[in-house]
C-alpha positions in Angstrom: 148.3 180.2 -195.1 150.1 178.5 -192.1 148.5 181.1 -189.8 145.0 180.6 -191.4 145.3 176.8 -190.7 146.6 177.8 -187.1 143.7 179.9 -186.7 141.1 177.8 -187.4 142.5 175.0 -185.4 142.1 177.4 -182.5 138.5 178.3 -183.4 137.7 174.4 -183.6 139.1 173.6 -180.1 137.3 176.8 -178.5 134.1 175.6 -180.0 134.7 172.1 -178.3 135.7 173.5 -174.9 132.7 175.8 -174.6 129.9 173.1 -176.1 127.5 171.4 -173.9 129.3 168.0 -174.4 132.6 169.8 -172.7 130.2 171.1 -169.8 129.0 167.6 -169.2 132.4 166.3 -168.9 133.4 169.2 -166.5 130.7 168.4 -164.4 131.4 164.6 -164.5 134.9 165.4 -163.4 134.1 167.9 -160.3 131.3 165.2 -159.0 134.2 162.4 -159.2 136.6 164.7 -157.2 134.0 165.4 -154.5 133.1 161.8 -154.2 136.7 161.1 -153.9 137.3 163.5 -151.3 134.1 162.7 -149.4 135.2 158.8 -149.4 138.8 159.7 -147.8 137.1 162.1 -145.0 134.9 159.3 -144.1 137.6 156.5 -144.0 139.8 158.9 -141.9 136.5 159.8 -139.4 135.6 156.2 -139.2 139.4 154.8 -138.2 139.5 157.8 -135.5 135.9 157.2 -134.1 137.1 153.4 -133.6 140.0 153.7 -132.2 138.5 156.3 -129.5 135.7 153.8 -128.9 138.2 150.9 -127.9 140.2 153.4 -125.8 136.9 154.4 -123.9 136.1 150.5 -123.4 139.4 150.0 -122.0 139.1 152.7 -119.6 135.4 151.6 -118.6 136.6 148.3 -117.9 139.4 149.9 -115.7 136.9 151.7 -113.5 133.5 150.3 -113.8 134.0 148.4 -110.5 135.7 151.0 -108.7 134.2 154.0 -106.8 133.9 157.5 -108.2 135.7 160.5 -106.1 133.8 163.7 -106.6 135.6 167.1 -106.5 133.6 170.1 -106.1 134.9 173.7 -105.9 138.5 172.0 -105.0 137.3 170.2 -102.0 136.9 166.4 -101.7 133.7 164.8 -100.9 133.2 161.1 -99.6 133.6 158.3 -101.9 130.4 157.3 -104.2 129.6 154.5 -106.1 128.4 154.9 -109.9 125.1 153.8 -108.9 124.6 156.5 -106.4 126.4 159.0 -108.2 123.5 158.4 -111.2 120.6 158.7 -108.8 120.4 162.5 -108.2 121.2 163.0 -111.7 118.1 161.5 -112.7 116.1 162.9 -110.0 117.1 166.4 -111.0 116.4 165.9 -114.7 112.9 164.6 -113.6 112.6 168.2 -111.7 111.4 171.1 -113.2 113.0 173.2 -110.2 116.4 172.2 -110.1 117.5 174.6 -107.2 114.6 174.5 -105.0 114.9 170.7 -105.2 119.0 170.9 -104.1 117.4 173.2 -101.0 114.9 170.5 -100.1 117.6 167.9 -100.1 120.1 170.0 -98.0 117.5 170.8 -95.2 117.1 167.1 -94.7 120.1 167.3 -92.7 119.4 170.6 -91.2 120.3 171.3 -87.6 118.5 174.3 -85.9 121.2 176.9 -84.8 121.0 178.0 -81.2 119.1 181.3 -80.9 119.9 184.3 -78.5 116.6 184.3 -77.5 117.1 186.2 -74.0 118.0 189.6 -75.6 115.4 192.5 -75.3 114.4 195.2 -77.9 116.7 197.8 -76.6 119.6 195.8 -76.1 119.3 194.6 -79.3 119.5 197.9 -81.1 122.6 198.9 -78.7 124.5 195.7 -79.8 123.2 196.1 -83.5 124.7 199.8 -83.4 128.2 198.6 -81.7 128.6 195.7 -84.2 128.2 197.9 -87.1 130.7 200.2 -85.7 133.4 197.6 -84.3 132.9 195.2 -87.1 132.0 196.6 -90.5 132.8 200.3 -89.5 129.5 201.8 -90.5 128.6 204.0 -88.0 124.2 204.9 -87.5 122.9 207.2 -84.9 121.1 205.3 -82.4 117.9 206.6 -83.4 118.3 205.4 -86.9 118.8 201.8 -85.4 115.7 201.9 -83.4 113.7 203.5 -86.6 115.1 200.4 -88.4 113.9 198.1 -85.8 110.6 199.3 -85.0 109.8 199.3 -88.7 110.1 195.4 -88.4 107.0 195.4 -86.5 104.9 197.5 -89.0 105.2 195.9 -92.2 107.4 193.6 -94.5 108.5 196.4 -96.9 111.0 199.1 -95.8 112.6 201.7 -98.1 115.7 203.5 -97.0 116.1 206.9 -99.0 118.5 209.6 -98.7 121.9 211.0 -100.4 124.4 208.5 -102.4 126.9 207.5 -99.7 124.6 207.7 -96.4 124.7 204.0 -95.8 121.1 202.9 -97.2 122.6 199.5 -98.7 125.0 199.2 -95.7 122.4 199.4 -93.0 120.8 196.3 -94.6 123.7 194.5 -95.0 124.9 195.4 -91.8 121.6 194.2 -90.1 122.0 190.6 -92.1 125.7 190.2 -90.7 124.6 191.0 -86.9 121.6 188.6 -86.9 124.3 186.1 -88.5 122.3 185.4 -91.8 123.9 187.4 -94.6 121.5 189.9 -96.4 120.7 189.1 -100.1 121.0 192.2 -102.6 118.8 192.0 -105.8 119.7 194.7 -108.2 116.7 195.9 -109.7 117.0 196.4 -113.5 115.3 199.4 -115.7 113.4 197.1 -117.6 112.0 195.0 -115.2 108.1 195.3 -115.6 106.8 191.9 -114.1 107.1 189.5 -111.3 108.9 187.2 -113.4 111.8 189.4 -113.4 112.0 188.8 -109.8 111.4 185.1 -109.5 112.2 183.7 -112.7 109.7 181.9 -115.4 108.9 178.5 -116.8 110.6 177.7 -120.0 108.0 175.4 -122.0 111.2 174.7 -124.6 113.4 173.3 -121.9 110.5 172.4 -119.8 112.5 173.6 -116.6 111.7 176.9 -114.2 114.4 179.3 -114.6 114.9 179.9 -111.0 116.2 183.3 -109.9 118.4 184.2 -106.5 114.9 185.8 -104.8 113.0 182.6 -105.6 115.5 180.6 -103.9 115.9 182.8 -100.8 112.1 182.8 -100.3 111.9 179.2 -100.1 114.7 178.6 -98.1 113.6 181.0 -95.5 110.1 179.4 -95.2 112.4 176.3 -93.9 113.8 178.0 -91.0 113.6 180.3 -88.3 116.1 182.9 -89.2 115.7 186.5 -89.9 116.1 187.5 -93.5 116.7 190.7 -95.3 116.0 190.7 -99.0 117.4 194.0 -100.5 116.0 195.5 -103.7 119.1 197.6 -104.8 117.7 201.2 -106.0 114.4 199.6 -106.2 112.9 202.9 -107.9 115.1 202.7 -111.1 111.9 201.0 -112.6 108.6 201.2 -111.5 107.6 199.3 -108.4 103.9 199.2 -109.0 104.8 196.9 -111.8 107.4 194.4 -111.1 106.1 194.5 -107.3 102.4 194.8 -107.6 101.5 191.2 -106.7 104.2 191.4 -103.7 102.4 194.5 -102.6 98.7 192.8 -102.8 99.6 190.1 -100.8 101.6 192.0 -98.1 98.3 193.6 -97.5 96.6 190.5 -96.2 96.2 190.4 -92.7 96.6 186.3 -92.2 100.3 185.6 -93.4 99.3 181.9 -94.0 97.1 183.3 -97.1 100.2 185.6 -98.5 100.8 182.7 -101.5 102.7 183.7 -104.3 101.7 182.0 -107.8 104.8 180.7 -109.1 103.4 177.8 -111.4 100.2 177.7 -113.0 99.9 173.9 -112.7 101.3 170.8 -110.3 103.9 168.0 -110.9 104.4 165.3 -108.3 108.0 165.9 -108.0 107.9 169.5 -107.4 109.4 171.0 -104.4 107.7 170.4 -101.1 106.8 173.6 -100.0 105.2 174.6 -103.3 101.5 174.0 -103.1 99.7 173.7 -106.2 102.2 175.8 -107.7 102.1 178.5 -104.9 104.8 179.4 -102.5 103.9 181.3 -99.2 105.8 184.5 -98.6 107.7 183.9 -95.4 107.1 185.5 -92.2 110.8 185.9 -91.6 111.8 187.9 -94.3 111.7 191.7 -94.7 112.0 193.1 -98.3 114.3 196.7 -97.7 114.1 198.8 -100.8 117.0 201.5 -101.5 115.7 204.7 -103.3 117.3 207.7 -104.8 115.2 210.7 -106.1 117.0 212.1 -108.9 116.4 212.2 -112.9 117.6 208.4 -113.6 114.9 207.1 -111.1 110.7 207.1 -111.1 108.7 208.8 -108.3 107.7 206.4 -105.7 104.1 206.6 -105.7 101.5 206.8 -102.7 100.1 203.3 -103.3 103.8 201.9 -102.3 104.6 204.6 -99.6 101.6 203.8 -97.7 102.3 200.1 -97.5 105.9 200.7 -96.7 108.0 202.0 -93.6 110.2 204.9 -94.8 113.1 206.0 -93.4 115.5 208.8 -94.5 119.1 208.7 -94.3 120.6 212.3 -94.9 123.4 212.4 -92.3 126.6 210.2 -91.6 127.0 209.6 -88.3 130.1 210.6 -86.7 132.6 207.6 -85.7 132.6 206.2 -82.5 135.1 203.7 -80.4 133.8 200.6 -79.4 135.1 198.2 -77.1 133.3 194.9 -77.4 130.5 193.5 -80.2 129.3 190.4 -81.2 126.4 188.7 -83.4 122.7 188.1 -82.0 121.0 185.7 -83.8 117.6 185.5 -82.8 114.4 183.6 -84.1 111.2 185.1 -85.5 109.5 183.8 -82.8 111.4 185.6 -80.1 111.1 188.8 -82.3 107.4 188.5 -82.5 107.1 187.8 -78.9 109.4 191.0 -78.1 107.1 193.1 -80.4 103.7 191.6 -78.8 105.0 192.4 -75.6 105.9 195.8 -76.4 102.8 196.5 -77.9 100.9 195.4 -74.8 103.4 197.3 -72.5 103.8 200.3 -73.9 100.5 201.3 -75.9 99.6 204.7 -76.9 98.7 206.7 -73.9 95.1 208.0 -73.9 96.4 211.8 -74.3 98.7 211.1 -77.5 95.6 209.0 -78.8 93.4 212.0 -78.5 95.7 214.4 -79.5 96.6 212.1 -83.0 92.5 212.1 -83.4 92.3 215.7 -83.0 95.2 216.5 -85.9 93.5 214.1 -88.1 90.1 215.9 -88.0 92.2 219.3 -88.6 93.9 217.7 -91.7 90.6 216.5 -93.0 89.0 220.0 -92.6 92.0 222.3 -94.0 93.7 219.9 -96.7 91.2 217.0 -96.9 93.9 214.5 -95.9 93.0 211.8 -93.4 95.3 209.2 -91.5 92.9 206.5 -92.6 93.1 202.9 -91.0 96.0 201.7 -92.5 98.1 204.6 -91.0 96.3 204.4 -87.8 97.2 200.5 -87.7 100.8 201.3 -88.3 100.8 203.9 -85.6 99.6 201.3 -83.2 102.4 199.0 -84.0 105.1 201.3 -84.5 105.0 203.7 -81.4 104.9 201.0 -78.7 108.2 199.3 -80.4 110.1 202.3 -80.7 109.5 203.0 -76.9 110.7 199.2 -76.3 114.0 200.0 -78.3 114.7 202.8 -75.9 112.9 205.9 -77.6 110.4 207.9 -76.2 106.6 207.9 -77.1 106.4 211.5 -78.6 109.5 211.2 -80.6 107.9 207.9 -82.0 105.0 209.8 -82.9 106.6 212.9 -84.7 108.7 210.4 -86.6 105.6 208.3 -88.1 103.8 211.5 -88.7 106.3 213.2 -90.5 107.0 210.0 -92.7 103.3 208.9 -93.4 100.8 211.8 -92.9 102.9 215.2 -93.6 104.8 214.0 -96.8 101.2 213.7 -98.2 101.2 217.5 -98.6 103.7 217.5 -101.4 101.0 216.3 -103.8 98.8 219.1 -102.7 98.6 222.7 -104.2 101.7 224.3 -103.1 100.6 227.9 -102.9 97.7 226.4 -100.9 100.1 224.5 -98.6 102.4 227.9 -98.5 99.7 229.8 -97.3 98.7 227.3 -94.4 101.9 226.4 -93.5 102.2 228.4 -90.6 98.9 227.8 -88.9 99.6 224.2 -89.4 102.7 224.7 -87.3 101.1 226.5 -84.7 98.5 224.2 -84.1 100.9 221.2 -83.7 102.9 223.1 -81.5 99.6 224.0 -79.1 98.8 220.3 -79.6 101.6 218.5 -78.7 103.6 221.3 -77.0 106.5 223.5 -78.4 109.3 221.7 -80.4 107.9 218.3 -79.9 107.2 217.7 -83.2 110.4 218.7 -84.7 110.5 216.6 -87.7 106.7 217.3 -88.8 107.6 220.9 -88.2 110.8 220.6 -90.1 108.8 218.9 -93.1 106.2 221.7 -93.4 108.8 224.3 -93.3 110.6 222.6 -96.2 107.2 222.8 -98.0 106.6 226.2 -97.2 110.1 227.2 -98.6 109.9 225.5 -101.7 
């Protein structure tokens, strides 16, 4: 009997605990606990905030009339008052080009350096080679140095090819060190496809322009007369025709004043000084120096790029040599242009070699349907005289540029037909220019014949 009563009691209790009324009670208790917890948290936060606010007010009272000392990168600058400190911050917030605006401010106090504008092209090449060896322990054949310097007179795009470890990037780096203006290296990324990867883009969300190192260097170069080397490291790890397309087109324009790069599509009143309607002129004192490897991890460089560039093959390491004295030579772009103009006037192509080149052009058209074209002829007229002024010989300069600009194109022709015509072409070159005078050209043809 007692067991039955006990069982009925627990059944009634369970029915009550599981009823709707009980659930409402549970919910009410939980809600009350949550409210109590929120009140406690809010009270603690308000007390802490009030304490911190009082402390900040005390600190502000102590320093509001004092001057603030700025410490940047571990160095103490001059004392600047609070009002002066806030002003540039407001200006930077208003400008969508933070870094370019900083460059404008920096150049307000710029004092032009003293340039060594008495040096000749031949002396420049000799001193460059000595500096690379003595200071940087980078050894180059004098012929490679002459080719590099002469290429500066032809185009703003130079491509250095060769096996890994032959000093492609180092040559551009050494040039920057020699002219006392460190080269800027841009590592090309495999996924790059457009110019925004190089110069940046305007962020609609932040209302700021995401500036890149390359854009800042382009801007800075327009503000002085130094020589600039901008290195596109492993440039063919992505398709050059994609990310560098606009630059290729602009560099073809004969008038440097018309080489204006589109940076933004509109104009703001507080844009950097050199941005004209959202455009920035490509600097005349900058060269784009690309390094290229030809392997399975890279893209083949198209004729469009090759035709617009000067190509150097660095396939051999020069032997180390001793240097007694060396120094930097900081020359201006104006002096370099004067040296180039003087060389092209004094060492213009001889009539004899000009006639030979035209005869070779006719032979190439007839045999291989290849022509030099106006662009290549213009490059020959620019390159050969400067190469001679650098200390080289005219026939060596002709051999060099024909091998790089003309006979390289035979790679795209039918290999069977090229092998059949190779011996006749070599004989024609030797008869026209003299035996062993165009060694590089013969070497290119022989390589194609054997492959």
